[in-house]
C-alpha positions in Angstrom: -26.3 -10.0 33.0 -27.9 -9.9 29.5 -27.4 -6.9 27.3 -31.0 -5.6 27.6 -31.0 -6.0 31.4 -27.6 -4.4 31.8 -28.6 -1.4 29.6 -31.9 -1.0 31.4 -30.1 -1.0 34.8 -27.8 1.7 33.7 -30.6 3.8 32.3 -32.5 3.4 35.5 -29.5 4.3 37.6 -28.8 7.4 35.5 -32.4 8.6 35.8 -32.4 8.1 39.6 -29.2 10.0 40.0 -30.3 12.8 37.9 -33.5 13.3 39.8 -31.6 13.4 43.1 -29.5 16.3 41.9 -30.5 20.0 42.4 -32.0 21.6 39.3 -29.4 22.5 36.7 -28.2 21.7 33.1 -27.9 18.2 32.0 -24.4 16.8 32.7 -23.4 14.2 30.2 -24.4 11.3 28.0 -26.3 8.1 28.6 -24.3 5.2 29.9 -24.0 2.5 27.3 -21.6 -0.5 27.7 -18.8 -0.4 25.1 -18.3 -4.0 24.5 -18.7 -5.7 21.2 -20.3 -9.1 20.5 -18.1 -11.9 19.4 -18.9 -15.6 18.6 -22.5 -15.0 19.3 -22.0 -14.1 23.0 -22.0 -10.8 24.9 -18.6 -9.7 26.2 -18.1 -7.7 29.3 -17.2 -4.1 28.6 -13.6 -3.0 28.9 -13.0 -0.4 31.7 -12.4 2.3 29.1 -15.3 1.3 26.9 -18.2 2.9 28.7 -19.8 6.1 27.6 -19.9 8.9 30.2 -23.0 8.3 32.3 -26.0 10.6 32.6 -25.4 10.1 36.4 -21.9 11.7 36.2 -21.2 13.6 39.4 -21.8 17.3 39.6 -18.3 17.8 40.8 -16.9 16.2 37.7 -19.1 18.4 35.5 -18.1 21.6 37.3 -14.4 20.6 36.9 -14.9 20.0 33.2 -16.6 23.3 32.7 -13.9 25.2 34.6 -11.3 23.6 32.5 -13.0 24.7 29.3 -14.8 21.5 28.5 -18.5 22.2 28.4 -20.4 19.0 29.1 -23.0 17.9 26.6 -26.5 19.4 27.2 -28.5 16.4 25.9 -28.7 12.7 26.6 -27.1 11.1 23.6 -25.9 7.5 23.1 -23.3 6.7 20.5 -22.8 3.5 18.5 -20.3 2.4 15.9 -20.1 -0.3 13.3 -16.6 -0.6 11.9 -15.6 -2.8 8.9 -12.1 -3.3 7.5 -11.4 -5.5 4.5 -7.9 -6.2 3.2 -8.9 -8.9 0.7 -12.1 -8.3 -1.1 -14.4 -10.7 -2.9 -13.1 -10.1 -6.4 -10.0 -12.2 -7.2 -8.4 -9.5 -9.3 -8.4 -6.9 -6.6 -5.0 -6.2 -5.0 -4.7 -7.2 -1.4 -4.6 -4.1 0.9 -2.2 -4.0 3.8 -3.7 -1.6 6.3 -7.5 -1.7 6.2 -7.4 -4.0 9.2 -5.2 -1.5 11.0 -7.6 1.3 10.2 -10.5 -0.7 11.6 -8.6 -1.5 14.8 -7.7 2.1 15.4 -11.2 3.3 14.8 -12.3 0.8 17.4 -9.9 2.4 19.9 -11.0 5.9 18.9 -14.8 5.3 19.3 -14.2 3.5 22.6 -12.4 6.6 23.8 -15.7 8.4 23.0 -17.8 5.8 24.8 -19.5 4.4 21.8 -20.9 0.9 21.8 -18.8 -0.6 19.0 -18.9 -3.6 16.8 -15.8 -4.6 14.6 -15.7 -6.7 11.5 -12.2 -7.3 10.2 -9.7 -10.1 9.6 -6.6 -8.9 11.4 -3.1 -10.0 10.3 -0.5 -11.1 12.8 1.1 -7.7 13.1 -2.2 -5.9 13.8 -3.2 -8.6 16.3 -0.1 -7.9 18.3 -0.6 -4.1 18.2 -4.3 -4.3 19.0 -5.1 -7.2 21.2 -8.5 -5.9 22.2 -9.5 -5.7 18.6 -8.2 -9.1 18.0 -10.3 -10.5 20.8 -13.5 -9.0 19.5 -13.2 -8.9 15.7 -15.7 -10.9 13.6 -15.0 -11.9 10.0 -16.0 -9.2 7.4 -18.6 -11.4 5.7 -22.2 -11.1 4.8 -23.6 -13.3 7.6 -21.5 -11.6 10.3 -22.5 -8.2 9.0 -26.2 -9.1 9.2 -25.7 -10.4 12.8 -23.8 -7.2 13.9 -26.4 -4.9 12.3 -29.2 -6.8 14.1 -27.6 -6.6 17.5 -26.6 -3.0 17.1 -30.1 -2.1 15.9 -31.5 -3.8 19.1 -29.2 -1.7 21.2 -30.3 1.5 19.4 -34.0 0.6 19.6 -33.6 0.1 23.4 -31.9 3.4 23.9 -34.6 5.2 21.8 -37.4 3.5 23.7 -36.0 5.3 26.8 -36.1 8.7 25.1 -32.4 8.8 24.4 -31.1 10.4 21.2 -29.0 7.9 19.2 -26.0 8.6 16.9 -24.5 5.7 14.8 -21.2 5.7 13.0 -20.7 3.3 10.1 -17.1 3.1 9.1 -15.6 1.2 6.1 -12.0 0.8 5.1 -11.2 -1.4 2.1 -12.0 -1.9 -1.6 -14.5 0.1 -3.6 -15.6 -0.1 -7.3 -18.4 0.7 -9.7 -20.6 -1.6 -11.8 -23.2 -0.2 -14.2 -22.9 3.3 -12.6 -23.6 2.0 -9.1 -20.9 2.0 -6.4 -20.2 -0.9 -4.0 -17.6 -1.9 -1.4 -16.3 -5.4 -0.8 -16.8 -7.9 2.0 -14.7 -11.1 1.8 -17.6 -13.1 0.3 -19.5 -10.6 -1.8 -20.2 -7.0 -2.6 -22.0 -4.5 -0.3 -23.7 -2.3 -2.9 -25.0 1.2 -2.4 -28.7 0.0 -2.0 -27.6 -2.7 0.4 -25.6 -0.3 2.5 -28.5 2.2 2.5 -31.3 -0.3 3.3 -29.7 -3.2 5.1 -27.1 -1.3 7.2 -27.7 2.4 7.6 -31.5 2.2 7.4 -31.8 -1.0 9.5 -29.9 0.7 12.4 -32.8 3.2 12.6 -30.6 5.7 14.6 -31.7 9.4 14.9 -28.5 10.3 13.0 -26.0 8.2 11.1 -22.6 9.3 10.0 -21.0 7.2 7.2 -17.2 7.3 6.9 -15.8 5.4 3.9 -12.2 5.1 2.7 -12.4 3.2 -0.6 -11.8 3.8 -4.2 -14.7 5.5 -5.9 -16.5 5.8 -2.6 -18.4 8.8 -4.1 -20.5 6.4 -6.1 -22.0 5.0 -2.9 -24.1 8.1 -2.7 -24.1 9.5 -6.2 -24.5 7.7 -9.5 -25.8 7.8 -13.1 -28.1 4.9 -12.3 -28.1 1.4 -13.9 -26.6 1.4 -17.3 -24.1 4.2 -16.8 -24.1 6.6 -19.8 -26.6 4.5 -21.7 -29.3 6.4 -19.8 -30.5 9.5 -21.8 -28.9 12.0 -19.3 -26.7 15.0 -20.1 -23.0 14.6 -20.1 -21.6 14.7 -16.6 -25.0 14.4 -14.9 -24.8 13.3 -11.3 -27.8 12.1 -9.2 -28.1 11.3 -5.5 -29.1 7.8 -4.5 -30.4 6.4 -1.2 -27.6 7.5 1.1 -27.4 11.0 -0.2 -31.2 11.4 -0.1 -31.6 10.6 3.6 -31.8 13.8 5.7 -30.5 12.1 8.8 -27.4 10.6 7.1 -24.1 12.5 7.0 -21.4 11.5 4.5 -17.6 11.6 4.9 -16.1 10.0 1.8 -12.5 9.7 0.8 -13.2 10.6 -2.9 -15.2 13.4 -4.4 -15.4 11.8 -7.8 -14.1 8.8 -9.7 -10.9 8.7 -7.7 -8.7 6.1 -6.0 -7.8 6.1 -2.3 -4.3 5.5 -1.0 -2.4 3.7 1.8 1.0 4.7 3.1 3.5 2.4 4.9 4.7 5.3 7.1 1.2 5.6 8.5 0.5 1.9 8.4 -3.0 3.1 7.5 -5.0 4.6 4.7 -4.1 8.3 4.2 -7.6 9.5 4.4 -8.4 7.4 7.5 -5.3 8.6 9.3 -6.2 12.2 8.6 -9.8 11.8 9.7 -8.8 10.0 12.9 -6.3 12.8 13.6 -9.1 15.3 13.2 -11.4 13.3 15.5 -8.8 13.2 18.2 -9.4 16.9 18.5 -6.9 18.3 16.0 -9.8 19.5 13.7 -11.6 21.3 16.6 -10.5 24.8 15.4 -13.0 26.8 17.5 -12.2 24.9 20.7 -15.8 24.0 21.6 -15.1 20.3 22.1 -17.0 19.3 19.0 -15.9 18.5 15.4 -18.2 19.6 12.7 -18.3 18.4 9.1 -16.9 21.8 8.0 -14.0 21.4 10.4 -13.1 17.9 9.4 -13.3 18.6 5.7 -11.2 21.8 6.0 -8.7 19.8 8.2 -8.3 17.1 5.6 -8.1 19.6 2.7 -5.5 21.6 4.5 -3.4 18.5 5.4 -3.1 17.6 1.7 -2.9 21.0 0.2 0.9 20.9 -0.2 0.9 17.7 -2.2 2.1 18.7 -5.7 0.6 15.7 -7.6 -3.2 15.8 -7.7 -3.2 12.1 -8.2 -2.0 11.5 -4.6 -4.1 14.3 -3.0 -7.2 12.9 -1.3 -10.3 14.8 -2.3 -12.7 14.4 0.6 -16.5 14.6 0.0 -18.3 15.9 3.2 -22.1 16.4 3.4 -23.6 16.8 6.9 -27.1 15.6 7.9 -29.8 18.1 7.1 -30.4 19.3 10.7 -26.9 19.5 12.1 -23.2 19.9 11.0 -22.0 18.1 14.1 -19.9 15.0 13.3 -18.6 14.0 16.8 -18.9 15.4 20.3 -15.5 15.0 22.0 -16.5 16.4 25.3 -17.1 13.0 27.0 -13.5 12.1 26.3 -11.8 15.4 26.9 -11.7 15.0 30.6 -8.5 13.1 29.8 -6.6 15.3 27.3 -3.4 16.7 26.0 -3.3 20.5 25.6 -1.1 22.0 22.9 -0.8 25.8 23.3 -1.0 28.1 20.3 2.5 29.4 21.2 3.8 25.8 20.5 2.3 25.6 17.0 4.2 23.1 14.8 3.8 19.8 13.0 3.3 17.0 15.6 2.8 13.2 15.7 1.1 11.5 18.7 2.0 7.8 18.9 2.2 5.0 21.4 5.2 3.0 22.5 4.7 0.5 19.7 5.0 3.3 17.1 1.2 3.3 16.3 0.3 6.8 15.1 -2.7 7.9 17.0 -3.0 11.4 15.5 -1.0 13.9 13.5 -1.6 17.6 13.1 0.0 21.0 12.4 -1.5 23.8 14.4 -0.9 27.3 13.3 0.8 29.8 15.6 -1.9 31.0 18.1 -4.1 28.0 17.4 -4.5 26.0 20.6 -5.7 22.4 20.5 -7.0 19.8 23.0 -6.4 16.2 22.0 -8.0 13.0 23.4 -5.6 10.7 25.3 -5.8 6.9 25.4 -6.3 5.1 28.7 -3.2 5.0 30.9 -2.1 1.6 29.8 1.4 2.6 28.5 3.6 5.4 27.5 2.5 7.9 24.8 4.9 10.2 22.9 4.4 13.5 21.1 7.0 13.9 18.3 7.7 17.4 16.8 8.5 16.7 13.2 10.5 19.8 12.4 13.4 19.3 14.8 12.7 15.6 15.7 12.1 16.5 19.3 10.1 14.0 21.3 8.0 14.6 24.5 7.0 11.6 26.7 3.5 12.2 27.9 3.0 10.9 31.5 0.0 8.7 32.3 -1.1 11.1 35.0 -2.6 13.6 35.6 -5.6 13.4 33.3 -4.9 16.9 31.9 -1.4 17.4 30.5 -0.1 20.5 28.7 2.7 20.4 26.2 4.3 23.4 27.9 4.8 21.2 31.0 6.6 18.4 29.1 10.3 17.9 28.9 12.0 17.0 25.6 14.0 13.8 25.2 16.1 12.4 22.3 13.9 10.8 19.6 13.5 7.1 20.0 13.5 6.3 16.3 16.4 7.8 14.3 14.8 6.9 10.9 11.1 6.9 10.3 11.4 4.6 7.3 11.0 5.0 3.5 8.3 7.6 2.7 6.5 8.2 -0.6 7.7 11.6 -2.0 4.1 12.8 -2.4 2.9 12.0 1.1 5.9 13.7 2.8 4.0 16.9 2.1 1.0 15.9 4.3 0.5 18.3 7.3 3.2 20.7 6.1 0.7 23.6 6.1 -0.6 24.8 9.5 -4.3 24.4 10.3 -6.3 27.1 12.1 -9.8 28.6 12.5 -9.1 30.7 9.3 -8.8 27.4 7.4 -12.3 26.5 8.5 -13.7 29.9 7.9 -12.5 29.9 4.3 -13.7 26.4 3.5 -16.6 25.9 1.2 -18.3 22.5 0.7 -17.7 21.6 -2.9 -20.7 21.2 -5.3 -21.6 17.8 -6.6 -19.0 16.8 -9.2 -19.9 15.8 -12.8 -18.7 12.2 -12.9 -18.1 9.4 -15.4 -18.2 6.0 -13.8 -14.9 4.1 -14.4 -15.1 1.3 -16.9 -14.0 -2.3 -16.4 -10.5 -1.1 -15.5 -9.8 2.6 -15.9 -6.1 1.9 -15.2 -5.9 -0.3 -18.3 -7.4 -0.6 -21.8 -10.6 1.3 -21.2 -8.9 4.4 -19.8 -6.8 4.7 -23.0 -9.3 3.5 -25.5 -9.1 6.6 -27.8 -5.4 6.4 -28.5 -5.6 2.6 -28.7 -8.5 2.9 -31.1 -6.7 5.2 -33.5 -3.6 3.0 -33.2 -5.6 -0.1 -34.1 -7.0 1.7 -37.2 -3.5 2.7 -38.2 -2.4 -0.9 -37.8 -5.3 -2.1 -39.8 -4.5 0.3 -42.6 -0.8 -0.7 -42.7 -1.7 -4.4 -42.7 -4.1 -3.8 -45.6 -1.5 -2.1 -47.6 1.0 -4.9 -46.9 -1.6 -7.5 -47.9 -2.3 -5.6 -51.2 1.4 -5.6 -52.0 1.7 -9.4 -51.5 -1.4 -9.9 -53.8 0.1 -7.8 -56.5 3.5 -9.6 -56.2 1.8 -13.0 -56.5 0.0 -11.8 -59.7 3.2 -10.6 -61.2 4.8 -14.0 -60.6 1.8 -15.8 -62.1 2.0 -13.7 -65.2 5.7 -14.5 -65.6 5.0 -18.3 -66.0 5.3 -19.2 -69.7 4.8 -22.5 -71.6 8.4 -22.9 -72.4 9.5 -22.4 -68.7 11.2 -25.4 -67.2 9.2 -27.6 -64.8 11.6 -26.8 -61.9 11.3 -23.0 -62.4 7.5 -23.2 -62.7 7.3 -25.3 -59.4 9.5 -22.7 -57.6 7.3 -19.8 -58.8 4.1 -21.7 -57.7 5.6 -22.2 -54.2 6.4 -18.5 -53.9 2.9 -17.6 -55.1 1.2 -19.9 -52.5 3.5 -18.3 -49.8 2.5 -14.8 -50.9 -1.2 -15.7 -51.0 -1.0 -17.1 -47.4 0.8 -14.1 -46.2 -1.6 -11.8 -47.9 -4.6 -13.6 -46.3 -3.1 -13.2 -42.8 -2.4 -9.6 -43.4 -5.9 -8.9 -44.6 -7.3 -10.7 -41.6 -5.0 -8.8 -39.2 -5.9 -5.5 -40.9 -9.6 -6.2 -40.8 -9.6 -7.3 -37.1 -7.5 -4.3 -36.1 -9.7 -1.8 -38.0 -12.9 -3.3 -36.5 -11.4 -3.3 -33.0 -10.2 0.3 -33.5 -13.7 1.3 -34.7 -15.3 -0.4 -31.7 -12.9 1.3 -29.2 -13.7 4.7 -30.7 -17.5 4.3 -31.2 -18.5 2.0 -28.3 -20.5 4.0 -25.6 -18.7 4.6 -22.3 -19.9 2.0 -19.8 -18.9 -1.2 -18.2 -17.9 -3.2 -21.3 -14.6 -3.1 -23.3 -14.2 -4.4 -26.9 -11.0 -6.4 -27.5 -9.3 -7.3 -30.7 -6.3 -9.7 -30.9 -4.4 -11.2 -33.8 -1.5 -13.6 -34.3 0.1 -15.7 -37.1 -2.5 -18.3 -36.1 -5.5 -16.1 -36.7 -7.5 -13.2 -35.3 -10.2 -12.9 -32.7 -12.7 -10.3 -31.5 -14.3 -10.2 -28.1 -15.9 -8.1 -25.4 -14.8 -8.0 -21.8 -16.8 -6.5 -18.9 -20.3 -6.6 -17.4 -23.5 -5.9 -19.4 
């Protein structure tokens, strides 16, 4: 059955079942197949990849309500476009290790929530073994494949909207980010995905009622805020920040891994990006501080902030930027997936890690004493383990029943004696407990004054002032040394007399020529160094970097970067 006919049949079925029920509140979401397209064909949905139907039984709804899981009150269809890029289009970018893992884990998460999901990622061998479903569906993260995925997803969304169903789309990116001329971009394998392209050709083209953009990439803040073309060359006050397309759209929510000109980080202990691991943990239910079965932007931002608050070095502390859509703070509704859940009582508050039998970390959290949590559980395809970090106690989670409480589980010896080498900074993640008080005290930060990074803020441009003064000092020293050789050559020339022997005169002339050559080189070096230092100090901040080099063979000046 084709995609439109299958969706139409499900919509018709849901409507008929709803009309046959006695009057009462709406039960759940629209039924949308959860399969992704691959190789230009429609795949059949996996059993666990279907959103809870609007025709869900009344008995199921009553059971959920009695268990504390209030069913959604509106018909909403969810969609997700996930992109993971380890190797970007720029040859000088380092190859990431875990962007593909992040993408595959997001696929699993949004399938748990019933979202119609498309995946663009080139999975390495290890990720393919751990995530066979993602390996079967993933398309290459390239421009043409992105355009195809956006077109198909927009058709799915348009069909749902034509049936009066509210649509929510999630656009998730994990990979490389950078800035050029004050404008942010992320990388696909064959080219950049700039902020305007992301705004117009992806987010705007989907035409969903609400779009949530989740990005873990260096300088991701610049996708929504910038100084505009030309960086500081525009006549704007120092530190001025302006919103661009994504930040101006009222129906778009932003969850970005950086709140200014910052880098993002991966960690081998997570086999994932640090920010992505924390966000997924929160969306598994760990950030649902008020227990209403929904995660708001305030809750997820407070959750990530609290997770990283104990990291001493600010360089390694993710600085999330969260901005909800104008009409709602809701980020994700967990209630369709919470019929199958793990309950962690407040009396059991501690630092936990939920992982599968292959050691893939599904979620991590630290609930404060008295803070109860309900976590999504994956389909019953294999064993899942809850590991308590403080005492290395491990609790096997049975595949049945659907609702399992930690209090009912029995501890066993930990399966893994050593969790591997860990970066000293990231060992502090989740050491502080999270609670409703963390959310109540959280304030969305104001827009940050920002200076776009130059060609490479980790190299010459980031240290241009000390290098500039050093080059001026080198130029002055070379000039003094050149002057000394000139004076020495003049003294030798004045010492040549008519009665001097021919051999002595020839020797003095050779020394004079050597001193003149040395002086010329020193003057050239001094001039080049002084000019380079002046350029480094006086050149306006932007995307270009002046360079000065000198050697015994000569000197050169140049400019590197993009104009």
